[in-house]
C-alpha positions as CSV (number, residue, x, y, z in Angstrom):
1,M,100.1,145.2,119.2
2,S,98.4,148.3,117.6
3,P,100.5,149.8,114.9
4,T,102.6,152.9,115.9
5,D,102.0,156.2,114.2
6,R,105.0,155.9,112.3
7,Q,103.8,152.8,110.5
8,T,100.1,154.2,110.2
9,A,102.0,157.4,108.6
10,D,103.8,154.6,106.3
11,L,100.5,153.0,105.1
12,E,98.8,156.4,104.6
13,S,101.5,157.7,101.9
14,R,101.0,154.1,100.4
15,V,97.9,154.1,99.8
16,R,95.1,156.3,97.7
17,G,92.2,155.3,99.4
18,R,91.5,155.7,103.2
19,V,93.1,154.6,106.1
20,R,90.7,154.8,109.4
21,R,91.6,154.7,112.7
22,P,89.3,153.6,115.6
23,G,86.9,156.0,116.4
24,E,86.9,158.4,113.2
25,D,84.3,159.2,110.6
26,G,83.0,155.7,109.2
27,F,85.7,153.2,110.4
28,A,82.7,151.5,112.0
29,E,81.0,151.3,109.1
30,A,83.7,150.0,107.3
31,S,84.8,147.3,109.4
32,A,81.7,146.4,112.1
33,P,80.5,142.5,110.9
34,F,76.7,142.0,109.8
35,N,76.6,139.1,112.6
36,K,76.6,140.8,115.7
37,R,78.0,138.0,117.2
38,F,81.3,138.8,116.4
39,A,80.9,142.9,117.0
40,T,83.2,142.9,119.6
41,T,86.5,142.2,117.5
42,A,87.1,145.2,116.5
43,P,90.9,146.5,113.9
44,A,93.1,148.7,114.9
45,L,93.0,150.3,111.3
46,V,90.8,150.5,108.3
47,V,92.0,150.8,104.4
48,S,89.6,152.1,102.4
49,A,91.5,150.1,99.0
50,A,90.5,152.8,95.8
51,D,91.8,149.9,93.6
52,T,93.8,147.4,92.6
53,A,97.2,148.9,93.5
54,D,95.7,149.7,96.7
55,V,95.2,146.1,98.2
56,V,98.8,145.4,96.2
57,A,100.1,148.0,98.8
58,A,97.9,147.1,101.9
59,I,98.9,143.4,101.3
60,G,102.9,144.9,101.5
61,W,102.4,147.2,105.0
62,A,100.6,144.3,106.3
63,R,103.3,141.3,105.8
64,T,106.0,144.2,106.3
65,H,104.9,145.3,109.4
66,G,103.7,141.7,111.0
67,V,99.9,142.9,111.4
68,P,97.0,140.7,110.4
69,L,94.8,141.4,107.4
70,V,91.4,140.2,106.3
71,A,89.1,141.4,103.4
72,R,85.5,142.7,103.8
73,G,83.2,143.3,101.0
74,G,79.7,142.8,102.3
75,G,81.0,141.6,105.7
76,H,78.5,139.0,105.8
77,G,80.8,136.1,106.7
78,Y,79.0,134.0,109.5
79,A,82.4,132.6,110.9
80,G,84.0,136.1,111.2
81,T,85.9,135.6,108.7
82,S,85.6,139.8,107.8
83,V,86.8,140.9,111.5
84,T,90.6,141.2,113.2
85,T,92.4,142.6,115.5
86,G,95.1,143.7,113.0
87,L,93.8,145.3,109.0
88,V,90.4,145.3,107.6
89,L,90.7,145.7,104.2
90,D,87.8,147.7,103.2
91,L,86.4,147.0,99.8
92,R,83.4,149.0,98.9
93,A,85.3,151.6,96.8
94,L,85.7,148.6,94.2
95,D,82.1,148.6,93.0
96,T,82.6,149.1,89.3
97,I,80.1,147.0,86.9
98,T,80.8,147.0,83.5
99,V,78.5,145.3,80.9
100,D,79.7,143.8,77.1
101,P,77.0,144.1,75.1
102,A,77.9,141.7,72.4
103,T,79.3,138.7,74.2
104,G,76.4,139.1,77.6
105,L,79.9,139.6,79.5
106,V,79.6,141.5,83.1
107,T,82.4,142.3,85.5
108,A,82.0,143.7,89.0
109,G,84.4,144.7,91.1
110,G,85.6,142.8,94.2
111,G,83.1,145.0,96.6
112,T,79.9,144.8,94.9
113,R,77.4,144.5,96.7
114,M,73.8,142.8,95.5
115,N,72.0,146.2,95.1
116,A,74.0,147.7,93.0
117,L,74.8,144.7,90.6
118,Y,71.2,143.7,90.2
119,A,70.3,147.5,89.5
120,V,72.8,147.1,86.4
121,L,71.7,143.6,85.8
122,Q,68.2,145.3,85.4
123,E,69.3,147.7,82.5
124,H,70.0,145.2,80.7
125,D,67.6,142.3,81.8
126,L,70.4,140.1,81.7
127,A,70.5,137.4,84.8
128,I,72.9,135.6,87.0
129,P,72.1,133.4,90.1
130,L,72.7,135.6,92.6
131,G,72.1,136.0,96.3
132,N,69.2,138.2,97.9
133,S,70.3,140.4,100.7
134,D,71.2,144.2,99.5
135,D,74.8,143.9,101.0
136,V,76.3,140.5,100.5
137,S,79.2,141.2,98.3
138,V,79.5,139.6,95.1
139,A,83.3,138.1,96.3
140,G,81.6,136.5,99.7
141,L,79.0,134.9,97.4
142,T,80.7,133.4,94.5
143,L,83.7,131.9,96.5
144,G,81.8,130.4,98.7
145,G,80.0,128.4,95.5
146,G,76.7,130.5,95.7
147,V,72.9,129.4,95.7
148,A,70.2,132.0,94.5
149,A,66.5,130.9,94.0
150,V,67.0,130.6,90.2
151,S,70.3,128.0,90.8
152,R,68.4,124.8,89.4
153,A,68.0,126.7,86.8
154,F,70.4,128.7,86.3
155,G,73.4,126.8,88.5
156,A,75.7,128.3,91.2
157,T,76.7,131.6,91.1
158,C,80.3,130.0,90.8
159,D,79.1,128.3,87.7
160,S,78.2,132.1,85.5
161,L,82.5,132.9,86.9
162,V,84.3,133.0,83.4
163,E,87.1,134.8,84.8
164,T,89.0,136.5,88.6
165,E,91.5,138.7,88.8
166,I,93.6,138.3,92.4
167,V,95.5,139.6,94.6
168,L,98.1,137.1,96.4
169,A,100.3,137.0,99.4
170,D,103.2,138.1,97.7
171,G,101.4,141.2,95.7
172,T,101.8,139.3,92.4
173,V,98.3,139.9,90.7
174,L,97.3,137.2,88.5
175,T,93.8,137.0,86.3
176,C,92.6,133.8,86.4
177,D,90.2,131.7,83.8
178,E,90.1,128.3,82.7
179,E,93.2,128.4,80.7
180,R,95.4,130.9,82.6
181,N,96.4,129.8,86.4
182,A,93.5,127.2,85.8
183,D,93.8,125.6,88.9
184,L,93.6,128.9,90.6
185,F,90.6,129.2,89.3
186,W,88.9,126.0,90.1
187,A,89.6,126.9,93.6
188,C,87.9,130.5,93.3
189,R,84.8,128.6,91.9
190,G,83.6,127.6,95.6
191,G,87.0,127.1,97.9
192,G,86.1,130.1,99.9
193,G,86.8,133.7,100.5
194,G,89.5,135.2,101.9
195,V,91.9,131.7,101.7
196,F,94.3,132.2,98.5
197,G,94.0,136.0,98.2
198,V,91.6,139.6,97.5
199,N,89.8,138.8,94.4
200,T,89.4,141.9,93.1
201,S,87.2,141.8,90.2
202,F,85.1,139.0,88.9
203,T,83.3,138.4,85.2
204,F,80.3,136.5,84.5
205,R,78.2,134.8,81.8
206,T,74.7,136.7,82.0
207,R,71.2,134.9,80.1
208,P,68.4,136.4,79.3
209,T,65.5,136.9,82.4
210,R,62.3,134.5,82.2
211,P,59.0,135.6,83.5
212,S,58.1,134.5,86.9
213,S,55.8,133.8,89.4
214,T,56.2,133.3,93.4
215,C,54.5,132.1,96.4
216,L,54.9,132.6,99.3
217,L,52.6,129.9,101.5
218,L,52.2,129.9,105.7
219,W,50.8,127.5,108.1
220,H,49.9,127.0,111.4
221,G,52.4,124.9,113.9
222,E,49.7,122.0,113.9
223,D,49.9,121.1,110.1
224,A,53.5,121.3,110.3
225,A,54.2,117.2,110.3
226,P,51.8,116.6,107.2
227,V,52.9,119.8,105.1
228,L,56.8,119.4,105.3
229,A,56.0,115.4,104.3
230,R,54.0,116.7,101.0
231,M,56.1,119.8,100.3
232,Q,59.9,117.6,100.2
233,E,57.9,115.8,97.9
234,V,56.4,118.8,95.7
235,M,60.3,119.6,95.3
236,R,61.5,116.0,95.1
237,D,59.2,116.1,91.6
238,A,59.5,120.5,90.5
239,P,61.0,121.1,87.4
240,D,64.8,122.9,87.3
241,A,62.0,126.5,87.0
242,F,61.1,125.9,90.3
243,S,62.7,126.3,94.0
244,A,61.8,126.5,96.8
245,R,62.7,127.4,100.7
246,I,60.2,125.0,102.8
247,G,60.8,126.4,106.5
248,V,59.5,125.9,110.2
249,N,60.3,128.2,112.6
250,R,59.2,130.1,115.8
251,T,60.2,132.9,118.1
252,T,60.0,133.5,122.0
253,D,56.5,135.3,122.0
254,G,54.8,133.6,119.0
255,P,53.3,129.8,117.4
256,T,55.5,127.6,115.6
257,V,55.1,128.6,111.5
258,V,55.6,126.8,108.3
259,S,56.6,128.5,105.3
260,V,57.5,128.5,101.7
261,I,58.5,131.1,99.7
262,G,59.5,130.2,96.0
263,Q,59.7,131.5,92.1
264,H,58.8,129.6,88.9
265,L,60.3,130.6,86.0
266,G,56.7,130.3,84.3
267,P,53.3,131.3,85.3
268,A,51.6,131.3,88.3
269,G,48.8,128.7,86.9
270,E,51.9,126.1,86.4
271,L,52.7,126.9,90.2
272,R,49.3,126.4,91.5
273,R,49.5,123.1,90.0
274,M,52.5,122.3,91.2
275,L,52.0,123.3,94.9
276,A,48.4,121.3,95.0
277,P,49.4,118.5,96.4
278,A,50.5,120.7,99.4
279,L,47.7,122.7,99.6
280,A,45.1,119.8,99.5
281,V,47.2,118.5,103.1
282,A,45.9,121.4,104.7
283,A,44.5,124.8,104.0
284,P,47.7,127.7,104.5
285,Y,45.9,130.6,106.6
286,R,48.1,132.7,103.9
287,A,48.7,131.8,100.3
288,D,49.6,134.3,97.4
289,I,51.0,133.2,94.3
290,E,51.2,135.4,91.6
291,D,52.7,136.1,88.2
292,R,55.8,138.4,88.8
293,T,58.6,139.9,86.3
294,Y,61.5,138.5,87.1
295,W,62.9,141.5,88.3
296,E,59.6,141.6,90.7
297,A,60.3,138.3,92.1
298,K,63.7,139.3,92.9
299,D,62.1,142.4,95.0
300,Y,59.7,139.8,96.3
301,L,62.6,137.5,97.7
302,H,64.4,140.3,99.4
303,H,65.3,139.0,102.6
304,N,65.5,141.0,105.9
305,T,67.0,140.1,109.1
306,S,67.8,142.3,112.3
307,G,71.1,141.4,112.3
308,D,71.9,140.4,116.1
309,P,73.4,137.7,116.7
310,F,72.6,134.8,114.7
311,A,74.5,130.6,114.5
312,V,73.9,128.4,111.7
313,R,74.3,124.7,111.0
314,T,74.0,123.5,107.5
315,R,73.8,119.7,106.2
316,T,72.9,118.1,103.2
317,V,70.2,115.6,102.0
318,T,69.7,113.3,98.9
319,E,66.4,112.5,99.4
320,P,63.5,113.7,101.5
321,L,63.5,114.1,105.3
322,G,61.4,110.9,106.7
323,A,58.4,111.7,109.3
324,E,60.8,110.7,112.4
325,A,62.9,113.6,111.0
326,V,60.6,115.7,110.4
327,S,59.6,114.4,114.3
328,A,62.7,115.5,115.6
329,V,62.5,118.8,114.3
330,L,59.5,120.0,115.4
331,T,60.5,118.0,119.4
332,A,63.4,120.5,119.2
333,L,61.5,123.5,118.0
334,D,59.0,123.3,121.1
335,K,61.8,122.6,123.7
336,W,64.1,126.1,121.7
337,P,65.2,127.7,125.3
338,G,64.3,131.7,123.5
339,S,66.2,134.8,123.2
340,S,64.6,138.6,122.6
341,N,65.6,138.5,119.4
342,P,62.8,138.6,116.7
343,D,64.0,135.9,114.3
344,G,63.6,133.7,116.5
345,A,65.4,130.1,115.5
346,G,64.1,127.4,113.2
347,V,65.0,125.0,110.2
348,A,64.7,125.3,106.4
349,L,65.3,123.3,103.7
350,F,66.8,125.0,101.0
351,T,65.9,122.9,97.4
352,W,69.2,122.4,95.8
353,G,70.0,120.3,92.6
354,G,68.4,120.9,88.7
355,A,71.9,122.5,86.7
356,M,74.0,122.5,89.8
357,N,73.7,118.9,90.0
358,R,74.9,117.9,86.2
359,V,78.0,119.8,87.3
360,P,80.8,117.1,88.6
361,A,81.7,117.2,92.3
362,T,85.5,118.1,91.2
363,A,84.7,120.2,88.3
364,T,84.8,123.4,90.2
365,A,85.7,123.4,94.4
366,F,82.1,123.4,95.1
367,P,81.4,120.3,95.9
368,H,77.5,119.6,96.6
369,R,76.7,118.3,93.4
370,D,74.0,115.5,94.9
371,V,72.3,117.3,97.2
372,L,68.2,117.9,97.2
373,F,67.9,120.2,100.4
374,L,70.0,121.6,102.1
375,V,69.1,121.8,105.7
376,S,69.7,125.3,107.4
377,M,69.4,124.8,111.2
378,D,69.2,128.5,113.0
379,T,68.8,130.1,116.4
380,S,69.6,133.9,117.5
381,W,69.9,136.2,120.1
382,G,69.7,139.9,121.5
383,V,73.0,142.0,121.9
384,G,71.3,142.6,125.6
385,D,70.8,139.0,126.4
386,S,72.3,137.2,129.6
387,A,75.5,134.5,128.2
388,S,73.2,132.2,130.0
389,T,70.9,132.6,127.5
390,V,73.3,132.9,124.5
391,R,75.2,129.3,125.8
392,A,71.6,127.5,125.6
393,N,71.0,128.9,121.9
394,L,74.0,127.5,121.2
395,D,73.7,124.7,122.9
396,W,70.3,124.0,121.7
397,L,71.4,124.5,117.9
398,T,74.4,121.4,118.8
399,G,71.5,119.7,120.0
400,L,69.6,119.8,116.9
401,Y,72.5,119.4,114.6
402,D,73.7,116.1,116.4
403,S,70.0,114.5,116.2
404,M,69.4,115.7,112.3
405,G,72.9,112.9,111.7
406,D,70.8,110.4,112.1
407,F,68.7,111.2,109.0
408,A,70.8,114.2,107.3
409,G,74.8,114.1,105.5
410,S,77.6,115.6,107.0
411,G,77.7,118.2,104.3
412,A,77.7,121.6,104.9
413,Y,77.8,124.7,103.1
414,L,80.8,127.2,103.3
415,N,78.3,130.4,102.3
416,F,76.5,129.4,106.4
417,A,79.7,128.8,107.6
418,D,79.7,127.2,111.0
419,P,82.8,128.5,113.8
420,D,82.4,125.5,115.9
421,L,81.7,123.1,113.2
422,Q,84.1,120.6,113.9
423,D,85.2,118.1,111.0
424,W,84.9,121.5,108.2
425,G,87.1,120.2,105.6
426,P,85.5,117.3,104.4
427,A,82.4,119.0,105.4
428,Y,82.5,122.1,103.3
429,H,85.1,120.3,101.0
430,G,83.8,117.1,99.8
431,P,86.8,115.2,97.8
432,N,88.3,118.6,97.2
433,L,89.9,119.2,100.2
434,R,93.1,117.6,99.1
435,R,94.2,119.3,95.8
436,L,92.3,122.9,97.8
437,R,95.1,122.5,100.0
438,E,97.7,121.4,97.8
439,I,96.7,124.8,95.5
440,K,96.9,127.1,98.8
441,H,100.0,125.7,99.6
442,R,101.4,126.7,96.5
443,Y,100.1,130.2,96.4
444,D,100.0,131.1,100.0
445,P,102.7,129.1,101.5
446,D,102.9,131.3,103.9
447,R,99.9,131.3,105.4
448,F,99.7,134.6,105.6
449,F,95.7,134.6,104.2
450,D,94.9,132.4,107.2
451,F,91.5,131.7,109.5
452,P,90.7,128.7,111.8
453,Q,88.9,127.5,108.7
454,A,91.0,127.7,106.1
455,P,92.0,124.9,103.9
């Protein structure tokens, strides 16, 4: 049931920020999800918070009137966790960024997005392991763990977090760090966004940037099996300074393509030597290996996508996938049903490990500390595609995910959340699930912040 005019007026009287009704200017921009798979769910109201006090007021209003509330930073939640038929709490105005030159600490508001945070970091030539999409929010990235192109050297995003401010369901505002509310701080480092409250600021430890080089290598599909096998060996043996995404994908009208894109915190000469075994297997039809500044490398790795509907499923592996697994991937891609989305479908191996794996699995809520590759399987479709095309794509993805169970583990990356994942608790949280549930009950006993995959 939509809020009445009187209830809406009550909300407007409580906040300094803007309350938007359906059809009003800015309503769609403030509430539409990035993944159009969930675009048919629209809120009754949007409140664009001006400050932490507005967050407190919005939560209080929603509880008083029995209206579901979700917080929205960038709106990139893969499982649609930033959409609701109730109240969307738009955090985009909470984007103040401060730098302490004496300590190197950077504090960003809970609605800060990557492009703004990167711009400030570049001014000071400071690094935090962050995402490669302009509009992803710092909250969603950090609370789900956060893995970046430099995470093998610098750790997960949550590993750089030293403090966060959070508004609880009862309106209490807490500062969390290793000493204050330490259990909640632990949970905020990889336990998920929108679970325990609304995080309104994040303070990170930074480090100096390092001169870099990047690679983009493309091979034709007929070279896929040997290239995928050899590139996995290259990354298994690579130093922490080098990370790469190994991918194989196809589109409806295009051929299968094998790709490697990565960043090395060192010179291009070193990068060429590391890649030499893969280049010797088969000559890529494109090979771009160049020296770049840290910031040029960040721009080079920037991720673009159509934004049309998509679905992703993930598994984790501790060793390279063998020939049988690679064959299963290539066979599945040959059978992809197709769609009108130019992003197509594919499988990517994101190289993890390094510094990430030198943190114990229970030291933070992010549990994946023994992983070599995150195996990310994805498909996409167009907003105008038929229901049968959508179903065929989702069934194809499920079939691929199930078949990979013979070769990969059941761990799944929370920031690539999958609404169709059945045993999601152990998959996302591993040995930390029980503790997360205890903390959830302690700080939100009524489960005001709730969704199907909340601990």
